[in-house]
All heavy atoms as an XYZ file, in Angstrom:
918
protein
N       0.806     -1.215     -0.037
C      -0.005     -0.016      0.017
C       0.885      1.316     -0.036
O       0.492      2.219     -0.716
C      -0.930     -0.010      1.209
C      -1.895      1.156      1.275
S      -3.023      1.104     -0.121
C      -4.072      2.422      0.325
N       1.925      1.347      0.802
C       2.778      2.589      0.742
C       3.321      2.885     -0.648
O       3.404      4.022     -1.059
C       3.884      2.308      1.726
C       3.342      1.309      2.689
C       2.428      0.459      1.857
N       3.706      1.810     -1.392
C       4.233      1.994     -2.713
C       3.145      2.627     -3.630
O       3.504      3.603     -4.373
C       4.699      0.692     -3.303
C       5.289      0.863     -4.717
C       5.864     -0.359     -5.292
N       6.872     -0.904     -4.382
C       7.467     -2.056     -4.495
N       7.125     -2.854     -5.429
N       8.368     -2.442     -3.701
N       1.944      2.152     -3.528
C       0.834      2.751     -4.358
C       0.672      4.222     -4.021
O       0.479      5.074     -4.871
C      -0.485      1.943     -4.151
C      -1.684      2.644     -4.836
C      -0.282      0.545     -4.683
N       0.697      4.529     -2.766
C       0.510      5.958     -2.318
C       1.636      6.825     -2.826
O       1.404      7.908     -3.238
C       0.423      6.043     -0.741
C      -0.811      5.425     -0.126
C      -0.668      5.449      1.370
C      -2.077      6.171     -0.599
N       2.874      6.289     -2.844
C       3.991      7.076     -3.351
C       3.892      7.307     -4.849
O       4.157      8.352     -5.345
C       5.307      6.357     -3.016
C       5.721      6.417     -1.560
C       6.941      5.528     -1.295
C       6.045      7.883     -1.129
N       3.315      6.329     -5.600
C       3.120      6.500     -7.000
C       2.024      7.525     -7.250
O       2.162      8.376     -8.200
C       2.767      5.164     -7.705
C       3.994      4.257     -7.807
N       4.888      4.351     -8.820
C       4.310      3.146     -7.062
C       5.807      3.375     -8.646
N       5.460      2.660     -7.604
N       0.951      7.428     -6.430
C      -0.155      8.382     -6.600
C       0.303      9.794     -6.224
O      -0.096     10.798     -6.871
C      -1.328      7.968     -5.735
C      -2.116      6.744     -6.198
C      -3.099      6.324     -5.191
C      -2.761      7.004     -7.570
N       1.172      9.885     -5.247
C       1.738     11.195     -4.808
C       2.574     11.799     -5.996
O       2.497     12.919     -6.296
C       2.556     11.043     -3.599
C       3.147     12.264     -2.999
C       3.966     11.927     -1.750
O       5.032     11.322     -1.846
O       3.492     12.402     -0.729
N       3.367     10.922     -6.661
C       4.129     11.373     -7.802
C       3.220     11.854     -8.952
O       3.495     12.871     -9.565
N       2.127     11.129     -9.169
C       1.180     11.512    -10.195
C       0.542     12.865     -9.862
O       0.415     13.714    -10.752
C       0.092     10.449    -10.355
N       0.237     13.069     -8.621
C      -0.360     14.370     -8.178
C       0.622     15.506     -8.425
O       0.276     16.591     -8.890
C      -0.744     14.297     -6.724
N       1.912     15.309     -8.101
C       2.916     16.367     -8.311
C       3.071     16.615     -9.793
O       3.119     17.781    -10.244
C       4.262     15.941     -7.655
C       5.388     16.907     -8.088
C       4.127     15.891     -6.190
N       3.131     15.592    -10.636
C       3.337     15.709    -12.049
C       2.101     16.464    -12.638
O       2.277     17.465    -13.372
C       3.445     14.335    -12.696
C       3.453     14.389    -14.226
C       4.400     15.082    -14.916
C       2.448     13.724    -14.929
C       4.377     15.140    -16.274
C       2.431     13.785    -16.334
C       3.447     14.456    -17.012
N       0.919     15.991    -12.340
C      -0.285     16.644    -12.883
C      -0.480     18.075    -12.389
O      -0.712     19.027    -13.162
C      -1.539     15.797    -12.589
C      -1.444     14.488    -13.336
C      -2.832     16.557    -12.869
C      -2.446     13.441    -12.871
N      -0.202     18.274    -11.084
C      -0.342     19.618    -10.535
C       0.649     20.564    -11.076
O       0.268     21.714    -11.517
N       1.930     20.240    -11.198
C       2.952     21.114    -11.748
C       2.619     21.407    -13.215
O       2.759     22.562    -13.692
C       4.319     20.512    -11.578
N       2.227     20.372    -13.937
C       1.901     20.558    -15.369
C       0.758     21.525    -15.555
O       0.790     22.364    -16.458
C       1.673     19.179    -16.049
O       2.829     18.373    -15.845
C       1.421     19.345    -17.530
N      -0.312     21.296    -14.811
C      -1.503     22.152    -14.902
C      -1.204     23.600    -14.569
O      -1.572     24.547    -15.316
C      -2.616     21.664    -13.963
C      -3.404     20.425    -14.482
C      -4.371     19.967    -13.391
C      -4.146     20.779    -15.771
N      -0.448     23.804    -13.513
C      -0.094     25.188    -13.128
C       0.740     25.817    -14.227
O       0.559     26.985    -14.597
C       0.617     25.250    -11.729
C       1.211     26.616    -11.490
C      -0.338     24.806    -10.629
N       1.701     25.081    -14.735
C       2.552     25.547    -15.836
C       1.699     26.058    -16.987
O       1.878     27.194    -17.502
C       3.500     24.489    -16.315
C       4.444     24.894    -17.396
C       5.714     25.384    -17.026
C       4.144     24.834    -18.742
C       6.638     25.815    -18.004
C       5.071     25.201    -19.724
C       6.290     25.718    -19.315
O       7.180     26.210    -20.242
N       0.770     25.224    -17.452
C      -0.063     25.667    -18.614
C      -1.140     26.648    -18.207
O      -1.498     27.491    -19.071
C      -0.642     24.409    -19.271
C       0.387     23.609    -19.963
C       0.776     22.388    -19.530
C       1.031     24.109    -21.106
C       1.757     21.699    -20.173
C       2.018     23.432    -21.818
C       2.371     22.183    -21.322
N      -1.632     26.693    -17.023
C      -2.553     27.747    -16.633
C      -1.896     29.126    -16.537
O      -2.543     30.137    -16.728
C      -3.160     27.421    -15.206
C      -4.205     26.270    -15.240
C      -4.614     25.871    -13.786
C      -5.445     26.646    -16.066
N      -0.559     29.093    -16.321
C       0.174     30.358    -16.364
C       0.446     30.864    -17.781
O       1.007     31.916    -18.043
C       1.510     30.238    -15.628
C       1.405     30.124    -14.101
C       2.814     29.787    -13.491
C       0.790     31.356    -13.484
N       0.011     30.043    -18.788
C       0.172     30.378    -20.161
C       1.631     30.266    -20.629
O       2.013     30.908    -21.699
N       2.420     29.403    -20.007
C       3.794     29.213    -20.409
C       3.862     28.289    -21.643
O       2.974     27.560    -21.962
C       4.587     28.657    -19.251
C       4.590     29.631    -17.981
C       5.152     28.868    -16.820
C       5.380     30.840    -18.344
N       4.997     28.345    -22.337
C       5.169     27.646    -23.611
C       5.217     26.138    -23.467
O       6.054     25.567    -22.661
C       6.517     28.153    -24.190
O       6.814     27.399    -25.390
N       4.403     25.422    -24.205
C       4.337     23.974    -24.190
C       5.660     23.384    -24.706
O       6.150     22.362    -24.217
C       3.149     23.431    -24.967
C       3.203     23.701    -26.448
C       2.684     24.834    -27.079
C       3.843     22.935    -27.483
N       2.938     24.795    -28.437
C       3.618     23.567    -28.694
C       4.542     21.705    -27.427
C       4.129     23.100    -29.870
C       4.997     21.280    -28.675
C       4.806     21.938    -29.837
N       6.260     23.985    -25.721
C       7.457     23.390    -26.307
C       8.647     23.552    -25.366
O       9.490     22.633    -25.355
C       7.775     23.959    -27.682
C       8.209     25.408    -27.696
C       7.385     26.494    -27.927
C       9.533     25.914    -27.537
N       8.124     27.663    -27.831
C       9.488     27.333    -27.608
C      10.765     25.359    -27.289
C      10.557     28.147    -27.460
C      11.889     26.146    -27.150
C      11.778     27.539    -27.250
N       8.682     24.564    -24.537
C       9.757     24.700    -23.584
C       9.564     23.615    -22.508
O      10.520     22.944    -22.085
C       9.729     26.107    -22.898
C      10.646     26.187    -21.730
C      10.067     27.137    -23.929
N       8.312     23.368    -22.117
C       7.995     22.285    -21.140
C       8.521     20.962    -21.670
O       9.221     20.204    -20.969
C       6.498     22.227    -20.862
C       6.128     21.299    -19.741
C       6.179     21.742    -18.445
C       5.754     19.987    -20.016
C       5.812     20.927    -17.410
C       5.380     19.153    -18.975
C       5.439     19.590    -17.662
O       5.073     18.748    -16.623
N       8.133     20.642    -22.877
C       8.543     19.333    -23.461
C      10.079     19.270    -23.664
O      10.660     18.220    -23.444
C       7.848     19.130    -24.779
C       6.374     18.904    -24.732
C       5.784     18.773    -26.106
C       6.026     17.692    -23.856
N      10.699     20.396    -24.034
C      12.157     20.369    -24.305
C      12.942     20.124    -23.017
O      13.929     19.382    -23.047
C      12.550     21.739    -24.910
C      14.005     21.964    -25.228
C      14.472     21.020    -26.336
C      14.319     23.374    -25.585
N      12.486     20.692    -21.889
C      13.217     20.577    -20.675
C      12.724     19.569    -19.624
O      13.347     19.338    -18.604
C      13.364     21.982    -19.977
C      14.216     22.916    -20.737
C      13.668     23.946    -21.486
C      15.584     22.737    -20.742
C      14.459     24.807    -22.249
C      16.426     23.603    -21.423
C      15.843     24.650    -22.167
N      11.652     18.911    -19.975
C      11.051     17.903    -19.014
C      12.029     16.858    -18.570
O      12.000     16.432    -17.475
C       9.740     17.268    -19.606
C       8.975     16.396    -18.683
C       8.504     17.136    -17.409
C       7.773     15.793    -19.386
N      12.874     16.402    -19.471
C      13.787     15.353    -19.123
C      15.189     15.846    -18.730
O      16.088     15.076    -18.441
C      13.945     14.360    -20.242
C      12.610     13.590    -20.645
C      12.856     12.709    -21.799
C      12.117     12.806    -19.435
N      15.367     17.192    -18.618
C      16.687     17.774    -18.344
C      17.240     17.278    -17.017
O      18.450     17.028    -16.986
C      16.581     19.291    -18.340
N      16.460     17.074    -15.925
C      17.117     16.607    -14.672
C      17.799     15.235    -14.843
O      18.647     14.875    -14.044
C      15.929     16.538    -13.721
C      14.957     17.582    -14.247
C      15.080     17.481    -15.701
N      17.402     14.454    -15.870
C      18.032     13.142    -16.022
C      19.469     13.268    -16.516
O      20.223     12.282    -16.501
C      17.214     12.263    -16.999
C      16.012     11.751    -16.328
O      15.992     11.668    -15.074
O      15.084     11.330    -17.053
N      19.881     14.414    -16.931
C      21.299     14.685    -17.294
C      22.203     14.422    -16.085
O      23.369     14.153    -16.250
C      21.510     16.069    -17.884
C      20.827     16.349    -19.199
C      20.975     17.852    -19.583
C      21.414     15.475    -20.277
N      21.605     14.513    -14.942
C      22.400     14.255    -13.705
C      22.881     12.804    -13.620
O      23.795     12.542    -12.855
C      21.522     14.589    -12.471
O      20.400     13.689    -12.395
N      22.363     11.903    -14.423
C      22.820     10.517    -14.417
C      24.293     10.446    -14.954
O      24.899      9.394    -14.726
C      21.866      9.649    -15.279
N      24.726     11.500    -15.514
C      26.160     11.554    -16.001
C      27.068     11.301    -14.812
O      28.166     10.840    -14.945
C      26.477     12.846    -16.719
C      27.941     13.075    -16.932
C      25.683     12.933    -17.997
N      26.641     11.661    -13.591
C      27.451     11.423    -12.399
C      27.833      9.980    -12.187
O      28.851      9.702    -11.551
N      27.085      9.057    -12.794
C      27.397      7.647    -12.635
C      28.723      7.273    -13.380
O      29.292      6.227    -13.164
C      26.221      6.773    -13.123
C      25.199      6.626    -12.086
C      24.136      7.520    -11.989
C      25.344      5.609    -11.103
C      23.223      7.413    -11.002
C      24.340      5.519    -10.110
C      23.309      6.382    -10.053
O      22.406      6.306     -9.055
N      29.191      8.160    -14.210
C      30.506      7.965    -14.914
C      31.623      7.884    -13.853
O      32.574      7.145    -14.056
C      30.761      9.098    -15.890
C      32.235      9.059    -16.345
C      29.830      9.044    -17.081
N      31.379      8.492    -12.684
C      32.356      8.553    -11.632
C      32.084      7.517    -10.542
O      32.660      7.601     -9.469
C      32.393      9.991    -11.006
C      32.764     11.008    -12.024
C      31.776     11.832    -12.557
C      34.046     11.202    -12.436
C      32.047     12.767    -13.522
C      34.374     12.114    -13.409
C      33.395     12.949    -13.991
N      31.174      6.554    -10.793
C      30.909      5.534     -9.879
C      29.473      5.606     -9.341
O      28.867      6.660     -9.452
N      29.022      4.515     -8.741
C      27.609      4.481     -8.246
C      27.404      5.390     -7.056
O      26.335      5.977     -6.938
C      27.189      3.069     -7.931
O      28.109      2.534     -6.926
C      27.126      2.197     -9.101
N      28.424      5.558     -6.184
C      28.211      6.451     -4.993
C      28.077      7.908     -5.501
O      27.125      8.593     -5.105
C      29.422      6.301     -4.061
C      29.221      7.161     -2.785
C      30.269      6.751     -1.784
N      30.452      7.545     -0.633
C      29.688      8.465     -0.036
N      28.582      8.801     -0.560
N      30.033      9.082      1.086
N      29.007      8.383     -6.343
C      28.939      9.773     -6.820
C      27.730      9.978     -7.691
O      27.037     10.941     -7.563
C      30.228     10.096     -7.618
O      31.339      9.951     -6.767
C      30.177     11.474     -8.176
N      27.420      8.949     -8.480
C      26.245      9.055     -9.368
C      24.919      9.142     -8.585
O      24.130     10.000     -8.898
N      24.867      8.407     -7.516
C      23.622      8.455     -6.720
C      23.475      9.777     -6.023
O      22.387     10.341     -5.917
C      23.514      7.299     -5.723
O      24.518      7.404     -4.753
N      24.593     10.364     -5.572
C      24.544     11.682     -4.898
C      24.091     12.713     -5.884
O      23.133     13.531     -5.610
C      25.919     11.992     -4.263
C      26.171     11.124     -3.078
C      25.944     13.471     -3.877
C      27.610     11.157     -2.593
N      24.751     12.794     -7.058
C      24.389     13.794     -8.082
C      22.932     13.601     -8.529
O      22.147     14.569     -8.646
C      25.385     13.700     -9.249
C      24.941     14.635    -10.406
C      26.806     14.060     -8.803
N      22.561     12.382     -8.823
C      21.169     12.076     -9.278
C      20.200     12.484     -8.220
O      19.179     13.107     -8.549
C      21.074     10.604     -9.605
C      19.688     10.244    -10.211
C      19.526     10.213    -11.539
C      18.669      9.926     -9.361
C      18.273      9.895    -12.127
C      17.426      9.536     -9.869
C      17.232      9.531    -11.246
O      15.969      9.214    -11.777
N      20.391     12.132     -6.991
C      19.465     12.474     -5.921
C      19.360     13.976     -5.695
O      18.265     14.412     -5.366
C      19.859     11.713     -4.611
C      19.618     10.235     -4.696
O      18.858      9.763     -5.578
N      20.238      9.491     -3.840
N      20.453     14.677     -5.789
C      20.404     16.103     -5.684
C      19.463     16.770     -6.722
O      18.807     17.732     -6.478
C      21.769     16.757     -5.738
C      22.636     16.568     -4.452
C      24.062     17.047     -4.736
C      22.031     17.325     -3.297
N      19.438     16.199     -7.903
C      18.694     16.688     -8.977
C      17.244     16.168     -8.999
O      16.397     16.649     -9.686
C      19.295     16.338    -10.342
N      17.003     15.182     -8.121
C      15.649     14.565     -8.090
C      15.008     14.655     -6.686
O      14.119     13.855     -6.386
C      15.779     13.084     -8.531
C      15.953     12.972     -9.993
N      17.176     13.102    -10.555
C      15.076     12.802    -11.014
C      17.040     12.950    -11.870
N      15.786     12.784    -12.157
N      15.342     15.637     -5.959
C      14.630     15.873     -4.683
C      13.787     17.183     -4.840
O      14.183     18.029     -5.566
C      15.616     16.023     -3.457
O      14.890     16.202     -2.306
C      16.610     17.173     -3.710
N      12.687     17.159     -4.214
C      11.743     18.331     -4.311
C      12.275     19.618     -3.712
O      11.822     20.718     -4.006
C      10.405     17.973     -3.666
C       9.652     16.776     -4.295
C       8.453     16.421     -3.420
C       9.206     17.177     -5.717
N      13.294     19.552     -2.879
C      13.823     20.718     -2.192
C      14.233     21.827     -3.130
O      13.845     22.979     -2.949
C      15.035     20.293     -1.323
C      14.584     19.350     -0.165
C      15.736     21.541     -0.712
C      15.752     18.691      0.521
N      15.020     21.487     -4.178
C      15.547     22.552     -5.025
C      14.544     23.273     -5.916
O      14.500     24.492     -5.930
C      16.728     22.042     -5.882
C      17.742     21.325     -5.043
C      18.111     20.042     -5.021
C      18.452     21.944     -3.969
N      19.074     19.807     -4.069
C      19.327     20.938     -3.393
C      18.526     23.256     -3.448
C      20.192     21.207     -2.319
C      19.417     23.500     -2.396
C      20.232     22.417     -1.821
N      13.654     22.549     -6.597
C      12.657     23.256     -7.369
C      11.663     24.065     -6.492
O      11.226     25.140     -6.869
C      11.924     22.172     -8.196
C      12.261     20.915     -7.516
C      13.610     21.054     -6.825
N      11.379     23.532     -5.302
C      10.505     24.327     -4.425
C      11.174     25.593     -3.900
O      10.648     26.649     -3.838
C      10.067     23.445     -3.249
C       9.055     22.356     -3.596
C       8.825     21.464     -2.381
C       7.748     22.932     -4.082
N      12.474     25.463     -3.609
C      13.278     26.618     -3.155
C      13.427     27.671     -4.249
O      13.229     28.852     -4.024
C      14.673     26.129     -2.686
N      13.635     27.194     -5.499
C      13.740     28.151     -6.633
C      12.391     28.828     -6.851
O      12.342     30.051     -7.074
C      14.248     27.394     -7.914
C      15.743     27.094     -7.739
C      13.993     28.288     -9.129
C      16.241     26.227     -8.822
N      11.307     28.058     -6.806
C       9.991     28.652     -7.003
C       9.678     29.706     -5.954
O       9.148     30.780     -6.253
N       9.956     29.364     -4.720
C       9.692     30.298     -3.587
C      10.565     31.543     -3.678
O      10.100     32.666     -3.613
C       9.917     29.577     -2.259
C       9.591     30.422     -0.988
C       8.131     30.884     -0.999
C       9.869     29.631      0.215
N      11.885     31.361     -3.923
C      12.829     32.464     -4.070
C      12.432     33.315     -5.260
O      12.454     34.552     -5.203
C      14.225     31.966     -4.216
N      12.033     32.678     -6.387
C      11.589     33.435     -7.528
C      10.382     34.272     -7.291
O      10.316     35.404     -7.788
N       9.452     33.678     -6.631
C       8.231     34.467     -6.280
C       8.575     35.637     -5.377
O       8.120     36.753     -5.606
C       7.188     33.488     -5.570
C       6.048     34.252     -4.997
C       4.974     34.714     -5.660
C       5.866     34.566     -3.631
N       4.135     35.339     -4.835
C       4.609     35.271     -3.541
C       6.606     34.344     -2.469
C       4.120     35.738     -2.312
C       6.065     34.798     -1.268
C       4.864     35.506     -1.183
N       9.396     35.386     -4.365
C       9.766     36.412     -3.391
C      10.574     37.527     -4.030
O      10.441     38.707     -3.788
C      10.600     35.773     -2.260
C      10.964     36.737     -1.157
C      12.155     37.345     -1.021
C      10.148     37.195     -0.124
N      12.124     38.173      0.106
C      10.894     38.038      0.683
C       8.798     36.929      0.293
C      10.410     38.684      1.807
C       8.302     37.501      1.433
C       9.120     38.346      2.153
N      11.526     37.145     -4.957
C      12.485     38.095     -5.585
C      12.067     38.572     -6.930
O      12.762     39.392     -7.557
C      13.852     37.478     -5.622
C      14.459     37.099     -4.248
C      15.727     36.273     -4.444
C      14.718     38.358     -3.447
N      10.941     38.116     -7.474
C      10.450     38.528     -8.727
C      11.221     38.022     -9.960
O      11.241     38.651    -10.965
N      11.783     36.808     -9.809
C      12.549     36.193    -10.907
C      11.534     35.600    -11.911
O      10.873     34.569    -11.542
C      13.499     35.144    -10.427
C      14.574     35.566     -9.536
C      15.104     36.832     -9.390
C      15.297     34.748     -8.618
N      16.110     36.818     -8.444
C      16.227     35.573     -7.924
C      15.216     33.391     -8.311
C      17.073     35.121     -7.002
C      16.104     32.949     -7.272
C      17.002     33.756     -6.677
N      11.428     36.110    -13.119
C      10.406     35.591    -14.037
C      10.759     34.160    -14.547
O       9.890     33.440    -14.940
C      10.323     36.555    -15.237
O      11.547     36.660    -15.904
N      11.995     33.852    -14.540
C      12.428     32.497    -14.994
C      12.159     31.389    -14.002
O      12.170     30.240    -14.328
C      13.941     32.514    -15.365
C      14.803     32.910    -14.216
C      15.249     34.174    -13.898
C      15.356     32.036    -13.160
N      15.998     34.145    -12.769
C      16.077     32.879    -12.334
C      15.218     30.654    -12.913
C      16.736     32.318    -11.171
C      15.870     30.157    -11.833
C      16.620     30.962    -10.984
N      11.939     31.757    -12.730
C      11.840     30.754    -11.657
C      10.602     29.882    -11.756
O      10.711     28.674    -11.523
C      11.931     31.427    -10.289
N       9.474     30.454    -12.078
C       8.228     29.633    -12.150
C       8.360     28.529    -13.240
O       8.096     27.403    -12.918
C       7.011     30.583    -12.414
N       8.743     28.865    -14.449
C       8.828     27.775    -15.426
C       9.852     26.719    -15.081
O       9.601     25.540    -15.167
C       9.216     28.432    -16.754
C       9.131     29.894    -16.532
C       8.949     30.196    -15.071
N      11.022     27.129    -14.564
C      12.052     26.181    -14.166
C      11.536     25.282    -13.055
O      11.688     24.102    -13.074
C      13.400     26.938    -13.747
C      14.355     25.946    -13.045
C      13.971     27.588    -14.948
N      10.960     25.918    -12.021
C      10.472     25.141    -10.881
C       9.386     24.176    -11.270
O       9.392     23.032    -10.837
C       9.954     26.152     -9.811
O       9.425     25.463     -8.726
N       8.456     24.598    -12.079
C       7.330     23.776    -12.437
C       7.734     22.622    -13.339
O       7.234     21.504    -13.230
C       6.210     24.626    -13.150
C       5.515     25.531    -12.117
C       4.660     26.573    -12.928
C       4.680     24.780    -11.129
N       8.671     22.885    -14.282
C       9.109     21.790    -15.136
C       9.900     20.801    -14.288
O       9.743     19.576    -14.483
C      10.026     22.358    -16.298
C       9.185     23.175    -17.239
C      10.744     21.215    -17.055
C       9.980     23.988    -18.248
N      10.723     21.281    -13.410
C      11.492     20.372    -12.553
C      10.639     19.579    -11.662
O      10.823     18.350    -11.509
C      12.525     21.276    -11.770
C      13.639     20.563    -11.154
C      13.912     19.220    -11.047
C      14.810     21.215    -10.535
N      15.100     18.981    -10.393
C      15.672     20.213    -10.092
C      15.100     22.546    -10.359
C      16.848     20.515     -9.434
C      16.335     22.869     -9.684
C      17.174     21.818     -9.281
N       9.609     20.203    -11.063
C       8.658     19.464    -10.235
C       7.898     18.430    -11.056
O       7.653     17.327    -10.609
C       7.687     20.416     -9.590
C       8.194     21.250     -8.403
C       7.258     22.368     -8.042
C       8.556     20.389     -7.177
N       7.496     18.787    -12.252
C       6.807     17.896    -13.160
C       7.641     16.676    -13.447
O       7.170     15.548    -13.456
N       8.972     16.863    -13.686
C       9.864     15.774    -13.962
C       9.891     14.827    -12.765
O       9.805     13.560    -12.908
C      11.233     16.254    -14.328
C      12.211     15.146    -14.451
N      12.382     14.425    -15.636
C      13.050     14.571    -13.551
C      13.265     13.475    -15.424
N      13.724     13.548    -14.150
N      10.117     15.383    -11.600
C      10.275     14.570    -10.421
C       8.967     13.764    -10.166
O       8.965     12.552     -9.869
C      10.630     15.409     -9.194
C      12.049     15.975     -9.351
C      10.538     14.575     -7.913
C      12.409     17.037     -8.322
N       7.828     14.443    -10.313
C       6.541     13.789    -10.163
C       6.361     12.664    -11.188
O       5.918     11.573    -10.789
N       6.687     12.921    -12.395
C       6.595     11.919    -13.451
C       7.450     10.661    -13.128
O       7.015      9.561    -13.258
C       6.982     12.501    -14.800
C       6.963     11.594    -15.943
S       7.540     12.356    -17.491
C       9.269     12.665    -17.161
N       8.696     10.953    -12.680
C       9.602      9.819    -12.306
C       8.972      9.003    -11.157
O       8.963      7.783    -11.293
C      10.893     10.360    -11.804
C      11.939     10.529    -12.916
O      11.582     10.353    -14.084
O      13.136     10.825    -12.633
N       8.481      9.661    -10.132
C       7.927      8.889     -8.979
C       6.640      8.158     -9.413
O       6.409      7.100     -8.939
C       7.609      9.896     -7.831
C       8.844     10.654     -7.372
C       9.742      9.939     -6.407
N      11.020     10.542     -6.264
C      11.275     11.658     -5.541
N      10.338     12.299     -4.936
N      12.515     12.109     -5.488
N       5.880      8.776    -10.290
C       4.644      8.155    -10.740
C       4.943      6.827    -11.430
O       4.192      5.868    -11.217
C       3.957      9.089    -11.733
C       2.692      8.580    -12.391
S       1.940      9.791    -13.433
C       3.050      9.774    -14.847
N       5.993      6.715    -12.188
C       6.317      5.523    -12.901
C       7.279      4.603    -12.162
O       7.627      3.519    -12.655
C       6.829      5.731    -14.327
C       5.781      6.482    -15.155
C       8.139      6.528    -14.354
N       7.721      4.996    -10.952
C       8.500      4.119    -10.114
C       9.976      4.428    -10.056
O      10.752      3.614     -9.452
N      10.455      5.552    -10.593
C      11.855      5.929    -10.445
C      12.000      6.778     -9.186
O      11.398      7.855     -9.088
C      12.346      6.668    -11.657
C      12.326      5.884    -12.964
C      11.617      6.349    -14.022
C      13.027      4.680    -13.018
C      11.551      5.585    -15.163
C      13.008      3.962    -14.236
C      12.210      4.381    -15.306
O      12.216      3.692    -16.420
N      12.710      6.280     -8.247
C      12.928      7.003     -7.025
C      14.325      7.458     -6.810
O      15.159      7.401     -7.676
N      14.571      7.935     -5.599
C      15.963      8.358     -5.213
C      16.821      7.115     -5.123
O      16.358      6.085     -4.695
C      15.903      9.120     -3.883
C      15.093     10.390     -3.872
C      14.997     11.013     -2.508
C      15.637     11.356     -4.853
N      18.032      7.242     -5.572
C      18.930      6.102     -5.743
C      19.739      5.770     -4.443
O      20.225      6.719     -3.795
C      19.909      6.354     -6.866
C      19.287      6.747     -8.162
C      18.325      5.734     -8.749
C      17.779      6.171    -10.108
N      16.777      5.287    -10.584
N      19.926      4.523     -4.270
C      20.889      4.080     -3.248
C      22.268      3.925     -3.942
O      22.306      3.692     -5.158
C      20.454      2.704     -2.667
C      19.234      2.825     -1.742
C      17.964      2.554     -2.212
C      19.399      3.252     -0.424
C      16.872      2.693     -1.346
C      18.331      3.414      0.411
C      17.078      3.146     -0.069
O      15.996      3.266      0.794
N      23.334      4.008     -3.142
C      24.662      4.054     -3.772
C      25.219      2.712     -4.316
O      26.218      2.675     -4.953
C      25.572      4.587     -2.679
C      24.875      4.214     -1.392
C      23.388      4.283     -1.754
N      24.487      1.634     -4.130
C      24.975      0.329     -4.567
C      24.707      0.023     -6.036
O      25.457     -0.674     -6.667
C      24.519     -0.773     -3.658
C      22.970     -0.877     -3.657
O      22.280      0.106     -3.997
O      22.491     -1.990     -3.341
N      23.620      0.530     -6.608
C      23.206      0.294     -7.992
C      22.240      1.298     -8.485
O      21.387      1.736     -7.758
C      22.648     -1.113     -8.131
N      22.317      1.628     -9.790
C      21.427      2.655    -10.393
C      19.921      2.194    -10.248
O      19.055      3.023     -9.957
C      21.796      2.831    -11.850
C      20.883      3.837    -12.582
C      21.072      5.200    -12.389
C      19.854      3.419    -13.422
C      20.295      6.123    -12.977
C      19.016      4.302    -14.009
C      19.244      5.723    -13.829
N      19.649      0.910    -10.429
C      18.245      0.480    -10.386
C      17.719      0.298     -8.977
O      16.533      0.060     -8.803
C      18.138     -0.847    -11.135
C      18.336     -0.758    -12.615
C      18.100     -1.996    -13.371
C      18.250     -1.758    -14.830
N      17.871     -2.982    -15.578
N      18.545      0.446     -7.990
C      18.133      0.288     -6.601
C      17.659      1.673     -6.055
O      18.511      2.563     -5.821
C      19.263     -0.269     -5.767
C      18.906     -0.635     -4.362
N      19.831     -0.869     -3.443
C      17.692     -0.861     -3.768
C      19.238     -1.213     -2.309
N      17.944     -1.204     -2.507
N      16.328      1.853     -5.913
C      15.830      3.181     -5.487
C      14.835      3.049     -4.381
O      14.384      1.937     -4.053
C      15.248      3.937     -6.694
C      13.985      3.316     -7.220
O      12.958      3.378     -6.570
N      14.062      2.761     -8.423
N      14.461      4.109     -3.788
C      13.621      4.116     -2.584
C      12.216      3.594     -2.842
O      11.548      3.104     -1.935
C      13.581      5.525     -1.931
C      12.537      6.454     -2.467
N      12.703      7.132     -3.660
C      11.346      6.798     -1.992
C      11.657      7.892     -3.920
N      10.797      7.694     -2.881
N      11.774      3.612     -4.025
C      10.436      3.065     -4.336
C      10.470      1.540     -4.452
O       9.397      0.894     -4.362
C       9.842      3.669     -5.609
C       9.482      5.094     -5.476
C       9.030      5.732     -6.835
C       8.371      5.351     -4.486
N      11.608      0.953     -4.692
C      11.728     -0.488     -4.712
C      11.949     -1.133     -3.352
O      11.994     -2.306     -3.205
C      12.871     -0.965     -5.711
C      12.455     -0.647     -7.090
O      11.283     -0.734     -7.460
N      13.447     -0.297     -7.887
N      12.146     -0.266     -2.341
C      12.456     -0.790     -0.979
C      11.243     -0.539     -0.069
O      11.350     -0.797      1.164
C      13.654     -0.099     -0.403
C      14.863     -0.415     -1.214
C      16.151     -0.133     -0.417
N      16.622     -1.492     -0.001
C      17.325     -1.697      1.073
N      17.669     -0.688      1.866
N      17.743     -2.897      1.378
N      10.179     -0.044     -0.536
C       9.020      0.296      0.305
C       8.393     -0.998      0.782
O       8.279     -1.951      0.066
C       7.979      1.102     -0.491
C       6.782      1.332      0.393
C       8.604      2.443     -0.847
């Protein structure tokens, strides 16, 4: 049951971020172009599974896009809303389909597989 809830939570983040993005009238092609950008962090695995998992997890935690969104709102950064929403959408999409934060022993070993 916890695994199902985590997948549903991911779906809610993905759908919510995507809806807000489009309700703000932001560009659909920019959304599609950058939706998979956080996966570039997998390049960290070139330096081993421990380094790869750290880099990947830093790019796939909700902390950074939420912080950018909040700081952008507070400081009036026009670029922050699209970046934050695309990033949140990506993380939600990953969690929805079962890609979670990585353990340092193997790329396929993630927190959604250990629930």
